[in-house]
Every structure is written in C-alpha cells, then in structure tokens.
N, C-alpha and C positions, 0 to 999 in steps of 0.2 A: 504494500500500500504506500502510496505517495504521502509524504508528511507535510509538504509545502506546496503552495500555489503562488505564482509570481504576480506582481502587480499588473503586468501586461496581460496575463491570462485572465485576471479578474475584470479588467477593463473590457476585454473582448467578450467575456462571459455575460456581463451585464449590459454591454453596449452603452457604456458611459465614458465620460471624460475623466481625466485625472483629478480635476477639481471636485467632481461629484464624489469620488471616493474619499477625498480629504474631508469633504462636508459630512459624509456619512460617519467617518471616524469621530468628528467633532460633535455631531448632533444626534446620531442614531446608534451610538455604541458599537459601530463596526470595529472588529478587533484591530489592535495595533500590529504592525509587522513584527514577526519574530526575528527576522534578519533584515536589518536596514541596509538600503543600497549605499554603495560607495562608488564614486566614479561612474562608469558606464553600466554597472550591474543593476539588477532590478530587486526591489524589496521582495521578501518572501513572507507569506502569511501561513499560519498553521491551518491545515485542512480541517481539523476537528473544530477549531474555533469558528472558522468561516462557515462550515456546514451547520453548526448550531445556530449561528446568527441568521443564516438564510431561512432555516426552518422557523425560528421564533419571529422573524420579521414579516413572514408571509411572502417573501420574494420568490420562492419556488413557484407558487401558484400564480402570482401576478406576471411573472416573466415566462412562465411555462417552461422552466428549465429542469433538467434532471438533477437530483441530489448529487453532491460531491462524494458522499459516502453512502453506499448501498448495503443494507444488511445481508449477511451471508445466509443462504438457505440450507 
C-alpha cells in the first residue's frame, strides 16, 4: 500500500488549484503534508489522513471519486 500522495496528485484528483488546497488546509482541516517540499520536489500527504478527510468531508460523493483506501475483502 502506498503511504503518501503528492500535492500534484491531489490537485489532479480534485481538479483544483494550489491555492484551493492551501485554503482547505486553513479553513477545512485538510491534513498538513507529512513531507514538505524543498526545491523542485512536491509535498507528500499521508494517504490515511487524506482518505479520512475525504470521507468525513463528503468529497467522495460530491466529486464522485473512488476512495484512496479500499477495504480488503
């Protein structure tokens, strides 16, 4: 299982601009990056924290996106 998702992957997943992600962190309790970007690298966010935030915020339903973490059967 992947542990992190990059900022670029999140922007593409949600179809949002970087400023929107920053706003969500400030106003909607979006998780802080676990690994902060330096230079040309991209910040990384914990998959479990982002998955939990998506489920609790209703984003999965409103954007009709698949969960980041799917339960094993």
